[in-house]
N, C-alpha and C positions, 0 to 999 in steps of 0.2 A: 566377232570380226565380220562374219558374213552378213549379219543383220545390218551392221553399219555400212558395209560396202554396197549391198543391194539398195539400201535406202539412199545412199549417195548417188547411185546409178539413176534412181528416179529423180532426185533433186537436180542433178546436172542435166537431165533432159529438159527440165524447166529452164534452167539457167541458159542453156545453149539455144533453145528454140523460142522462148517467150518473146524475144524482140521480133522475130519473123512473124509469129502468130499475131501478136498484139499490134505491131506497127504496120506490117504489110497486108495481113488479112483483115484485121479489124480497123485499121486506119488511125490508130492513136499517134499523136505527135511524139517526137523524141522526148520532149519535156514531160508529157503526161506518162509515157512509159517509164521514164526515169523515176518519177515520183512513185508510181505503183511498185516498181522494182525495189525501191528503197523501203516502201511500206512492208513488203514481204520480208525483207531482211530485218526490219525493225520488229516485226511480229515474232520472228525467231529469237531476237535478243530479249524481248519482254518475256516470252515463255521460258527462256533459259533462266531468267531470274526466278520465275515461279518454280521451275524444276529444282533449282538450288534449295529452295525452301521445302518443297515436297519430299526431296530425297531423305530428309531427316525423319519423315513420318510414314513413308510408303516404301515398299521394296523396289529395288532398281528394276527388277523384271516387270513389275506391275507398271512402272512408269514407261518402260520401253513399249509394253503392250498398249498403253494409252496413246503414245506417239504413233504407233503403227495403226491404231484404230482411226486416229485423226487423219493420217495419210490415206487410209483406205477410203474414208468418206471424201477426202479431197480429190483423189484420182477418179472416184466414181462420178463426182460432180463435173470434173474436167471431161471425162469420157462422154457423159450425157450431153454436155454442151457441144462437144465437137462432133460426135457421131449421130446425135438425134436432133439437135437444135440449131444446126448450121452455124456452129461456132458462136453461140450466144455469149455476149461479152460479160454480163454480170455473173452468171454461174461459172464461167471460165475463170474469171478473176477470183471469185470466192474459192474455187477449187485450188487454184495456184497458191492462194494465201494459206489454206489449210495444209497443203503438202509442205510448204516451206516452214511454217511455224511448228509443225509436228517434229521437225528435225531437232528441236530443242530438247525433246524427251528421248530421242533415239541416239544421237551421236555420242554425247558424253557418257551416257549410261551404258551403252553397249560397249564402248571402248573400255570403260572401267571394269566391266565384267570380263571382257576378253583378256585384259592385262592382268586381272586378278587370278586368272587360270595359270599363269606362268611367272610368278614373282621371282623365281630363281634365274630367269633369263629375260628380265623385263625389257632390256634394251633391244634384244632380238625380237621379242614379241611386239614391241612398239614399232619397230622397223617393218615387220611383216604386216601389221595393221595398216601402216602408211602406204605400203606397196599395194595392198589389196584395194584400199580406197582410191589411190591414184589410178590403178588399172581400171576400176569400175568407172570412175569419172571420165577418164580418157576414152574409154570405149563408148560410153553413153553419148557424149556430145556429137560425134559425127553421125551416129545412127539417128538420134532424135532430130537433128537439124537437116536431115536428108530431104525433107519436104520443102525446105526453104520457106518462101513466102507463098507457096502454092497450096500446101496441105499441112494440117496439124495432126494428121493421123499417125505419122511415124513418131512424133513426140508422145502421143497418147500411148502407143504400143510400148515404147521404151519405158515410160513411167509405170505402166501396168506390170511389165516384166520386173522392174525394180521393186515395186511394192509387194507383188506376189512372192518374189524371191526373198525379200526381207521377212515376210510373214513365215515362209517355209523354214528359213534359217532359225527364226525365233522359236517356232513351235517344235521343229524336229531336232535340230542340232543342239539347241539350248536344253531341251529335255533329256537328250542322251547324256549331256554333261551332268545334269542334275542326278540322273539315275546312277551314273558312275560314282559320284560322290557319296550317294546313299549306300551303295554297296561297299564302298571303302570304309565307311563308318561302321 
């Protein structure tokens, strides 16, 4: 649940701030921005189809790890673009594309793992997952867009917090659950 929520925190930083960064700071037209935004959503859809095929052959945890790795590369690219290259357009867009497409491996798989932990109260677990994601998304948007069209740094900071948080949840909380199950067996 936390992996999904933190990853959503990072993704909503992109969703809420990319129009400011790409249109106001980089000067993209509304049409060009719309096409790029649709391309990032399309990349997530395409990788979701790939995930559906891979889930038959790879562990869900490994696929989440793949998504988190892609996200880490994406936010690193965004951070370098914003912090070192004066908001260079090509690496910025490449990073955004990676962060968005990576969600295809994170959201569904982490939700499946989370809900699998509580099958006896699946409805409550699903509601809790939804609340955690909504809280993360709702918190991310105003923080990330606080730079408006003046600075992309708040967006980068929020995305970094989200991806680091997702990795911590994946590595720490997920492992604790694995160890608990091993001890029970």
